[in-house]
N, C-alpha and C positions, 0 to 999 in steps of 0.2 A: 452467724452462718456465713461461710465464705461464698462470695459471688465470683463467678468466672469472669476475668477481664477479657476484653474483646480480642486482644492480640498479646503475643509474647513481647517481652522487652528485647532490646537489641541482642541477638544471639552472639554477636561478635564481641560484646563487652567482656573483658577479661576479669571477671569477679574472682577467679581462682587465685589471682595474685595476692589476695588478702589472706589466703590460707597456706599452710606449709605442706599440704597434701601433695604427694609425689605425682608429678604430671605424667609419669610413665605408666600409671595404673588407671583403670576405669573404676572410680570409687563411687559406688551407688548404694552405700550403706551408712549414710549419715545417722539414721535412726538408732543404731545400736549404741554408739558411744558419743555421738556428736563430733564436732571438730571446732576447735577454738581459733578465731581469726588472729592473725599476727599482731595487730594493734592491741588487742585485748591481752594477749600473752605478754607483750611489752609492758603494758600497764601493770600487769600482775608482778612482773619482775621489779618494777619500781616500788611497788608496795612492799615486797619482800625486802628490798634494800632499805627501805625506811624502817622496817621492823628491826632488822639486824643492826642498823646504825645505833639505835638506843632502845633495846628491848623493854626496859623498865618504863621508859617514857611512853612507849606505844601501849603495852598491855595494861599498865596501871593508870594512865592518864588519858589516853586517846581512844582505846579500843571500843568502849561502850558508845561513844559519840559516833564513831565511824560505822559500827554495826547498826545503830539506830538509823543513820542516814541511808545506808544500803537497804535496810528493811522498808523504809518509807518509799524509796524508789520502786522496789519490787511490789509493794502493796498497791501503789497506784497502777502499775502495769497489769496486775492480775485482779484488780477490783476487790480488795480486802482491807479491812482496818489493820493498821500496823500492830495494834494491841493483840490481834488474833494470829500473828505470824511469828514463827521462829525459823532459824536456819538449821538445816541438817545436811550431812554430806550427800545424801541421795534419797530417793523415794523409798528404797528398801529400809533405810534407817527410820524413816517416818512411819512406815507400816509397823515396824517392830515396836516403836515407842507407844503407838496406840494400842495394839493388840496385847502387849505385855503389861499395859497399865490397867486394862479393863478386867473385870471379874465376871466369869461365867459359871453357871451351875450345871450339874449333870442334867441332861435332857434339853438344855438350850440348843437352839439351832442357829448356825452361822451360815448365811447365804452367800454364795459366790457363783461364778459361771465356769463352764468348761474352757473359756478363753482367758481366764485370769493368769497373769504373769507368774511363771513358775516360782520365783523367789518369794513372792507374796503368798502364793498358795502354800508353800512350805511353812511359812510362819503361821498361817491360819491352821494348818494341820497340827503343828506343834502345840499351839495354844488349846486347840480342841481336845487333843489327846490328854494334856495335863489337867484340863477341867472336866473331862468326860462329857463334853458337849459334842454336838454332831455337825459336821459340815454337809450342807445341802448344796448340790451343784445343778444349776440351771443349764440346760443344753441349748446353746445358741448355734444355729446352723450356719454353715458357710460352704458354698455360696448362699446369698441371702437376697431377698427381693425388696424388703422394706424394714424400716425401723420398728414397725409394729411387731414383727417377729421377735425382736429383742425384748421389748417391753412385756409381751405376753409370756415368753419363756421364763422371765424372771418372776413376774407376779404370780404365775401358777405354782411357784415353789414356796410362796409365803404361807406361813401357818401361824397360829397363836403362839408358837414357841420360838418364832424368829426374833432374835435379839439384835442382830447386826447384819448388814450387808456390805461385803467387800467387793467392789466393782472397779474394773478399769474404766477410765474415761475414754482412752484410745487403746485398743488392744495391741499387744505386741505381735502375736502370730498373724492375725488377719488384717491388722491396721484399720479396723472398724471404729468409727466414732460412735459411741453409744449415745442415745438421747438422754443424757444423764440427768438433766434438770427435770424432765418429765418423770423419770424413774424415781428420783429422790422425792418428788412431790407425792407420788403414789405411796411410797414406803412411809413417808412422814405421816400421812393420813392414818396409817395403821400403827403409829408409834414406834417405828423401826428406825434406829440410827444408821447412818451411812458413813462408810470409810471409802473414799475414792482415791484410787491409784491413778494419779494424773501425770505419770512419768513423761509422757510424750506431749502433753497439751501446751505448756507454756512456750510461746513462740511459733507453734503450729496453727493454733486456732485462737480466736479472741476469747478471753477469759474474764468473767466477773463472778468471783467466788461468792459474793453476797447474794447475787441473784440465783446462782446454782443451788445454794441452800444446803450443802452437805454439812453433816456434823463434823466430819474430819476430812481433810483433803491434803494430799502430799504430792509434790511434783519435783521434777528435775529442771535445773537451769543450764546444765551442761549439754543438753541435746539440742533442741530447736532454738533455744535462746542464745546458744553458742558462748556461754560463760565457761570458765575453766572447769575441769572435772573436779568433783568434790563440792559442788554447789547445788543444793536443793532446799526445799522449804516444807514446812508443816503448818497447816492452818487448823486451828481448833476453835470451835464456836465458844463464845465467852462463857456460857453457863457450864461448859464441860472442862474448863482448863484446870480446875482444882484437882481433878482425878488423874490428869495425864502427867506422867513423869518421863524424863529422857531415859534412854537405854543405859546411859552412864550417869551415876549419881556422883555429884561433886559438891563444891563449896556452897552452891545455892540452896542446898537442902536444909541448912540450918541458919541461913542468913537472917539477920535482924533488920535488914534494910526495909524501909517503907516507901522509898522513892521509885521502886520498880516492882512490877508484878512478880509473883512467885514463878509464873510461867516463863517470863523472860530471865529471871535470875537463874533458874535451873538449866534452861536450854542454851542460854547465851554463853555459859561457861561450863564446859564438860572436861576441863583440863586444858593444858597448853596444846594448841593446834596451830596449823597454818591457816589463818582466816582470810588469806588473800582471795581464794575463790569466791567467798561471799562478797567481799568488798569490790570485786570486779563485776558483779551483776549489773549495777547501774551503767558501767562503761560498756558492757556487752549490749544492753538494751539500746543505748544511744548509738553505738556503732552500727548495729544491724538495721536500726531505723534509718540511718543516713544513706543506706545503699540504694534505695528506690524512693525518690521523692520525699524523703524524710517521713516515711509512713510505714508503720508496721502492717497496716491493712494491705497496702500494696505488695509488700514482701510476702505475706501469707497467701494472697491471691495468686501471685506469680508462681509460688511453689506448688500450690494446689493445681493450677492449670498445667504445670509441667508434669505433675504426677498423673493427671488424667490423660494427657497426651502420650506419656510413656507407656501407660497401661494399654492404651489403644494400639500402639505400635506393636507391643509384644503379643497381645491377644490376636490381632489381625495376622501377624506373621505366623503364629502357631495354630491358627484356626481354633481359638479358645473363646468361649462366651464370656462376656463381661460379668464378673462374679457378684457385683453389688452396685447399687445406685451411686451416682457421682457424689451425692450429698453425704454419703456415709464414710467418705475418706477425706483426709486432709493433704498432707505432704508425703504420705506413704501409700503404697497399694500392694496388696498381696494377690497373687494369681495362681490358681491351681494348675499344676503341670500334669501332662499325661503320665500315667503310671508306668513305671519301668521297673520290672522285678530286679534287674541287675544293680539297682541303686539302693537296695535295702541293706542297711548297716545296723549294728547295735546302736542303741539310743545314746550311748556314751561317745560316739564318734561323730565328727563332722560329716554330713552327707557327702557321698562321693561326687555328686554333681558340683557342689560348692567347691570342693578341692580341685576338681577338673577346671572349672572356670577360672580359678585363681592361678593354678600352677601352669596351665597351658595358654591362657589368654589374658592373664593379669586383670581379670574382672573381679572386683570385690563386691559380692552381693550375697545375702543370706538365703539359704535353702532351709525351710522349716518343715518338720514332720507334723502335719496336722490334718485331721484329728488324730490319725495314727498311721503307721506304715501300712501299705506302701505310698499313701497319699502324701504328696509334697507340695508346698507352696514356695514360690519365689517372691520375696518382698523387696520392692524397689523403694528408694527414698529419693526425694527431689529437694535439693537445697540450691540456693541461687548460683553456686559455683558449677552446678551441673549443666549439661547441654543435651539437646534432643539427640544429637549424633551418638552420644554414649549409649542411649537406650536402643537406638537402631543397631549399634554394634552388638549389644547384648542379645537382641532379638534374633539377629542373623546367626550369631554363634549358637544360640539354643537350637535353632532350626537345623543347623549343620550337625550338632551333636545328636 
């Protein structure tokens, strides 16, 4: 659990110098795609240069050792045995690998929530349609007053036919941190496996996957961990690994090797790729740690406090009630905006307010339709390169509009 530090760090420190983000824009959307620091990008280019200098040397003789080293570094950071981890380009790929490896029968129920990330929900619907199983959706309210509402809504949807629960650890739309360990424990008591979409968790909140106890867990390293884009991971409990296959079947499927697990043989080589995003994960972990007292805990606390302060500024300026307890958010916060009929657009379009903020004020921040039009949320992100003055500018701009 994040604890609020007593004060902000020096607001005049120019952390933005470590990123290539355009200083002429107010960038408050780290959560969507992340942003990779310049030193990590430079290290990535060095790795790419090494690969191209002698491709055979790298892929045939060095690749596995370097992948194993990167995996061990990530495993220590997220509290998981290296044997249970593989790299994937992103959490969406990890969700695909699990759901398309499992077999469901007609009448089986697959549990999720109304706040599940759209890409993951699409995969779940696809698998359910093909297997003639049923998707059951728990309705999580927002605004919300306590984590008990999340737990109750999910557990009330459990039935003897529930075979799997697909749940966000931190939701994309509302930025809520689900009490995932408590939920997993309750579901496990009923014999229900869990697939956790942890896209936002690594680098935003402390993680210990062994304690969390999920059957399957996938996350991104390009968001709050600030590794290059194309770096994610998939965790699979040891007793489930034999049934899980990558979305791309390659050489590992019929390998006779006994020195590596089938799980690693299949996932570690899915054809020739650029592995530099994976190999940069240890570099990103170390660089981000170095920014504040050589402590990831300090960095996470700083961003959490910034998100809380930014949310307060916006809510006070617009006379909006705080929509959820402080402990249910990390480095992002979503705020319900007053409803304005003029801003209703087809769901395929970027909301008009988001376009206005960008085109007229050079503020980059997402406007999210949730739970349905005309209700809109504004979701702010807080990374160390942000400053409170940026959120004050956003708040006054919103009030003006």
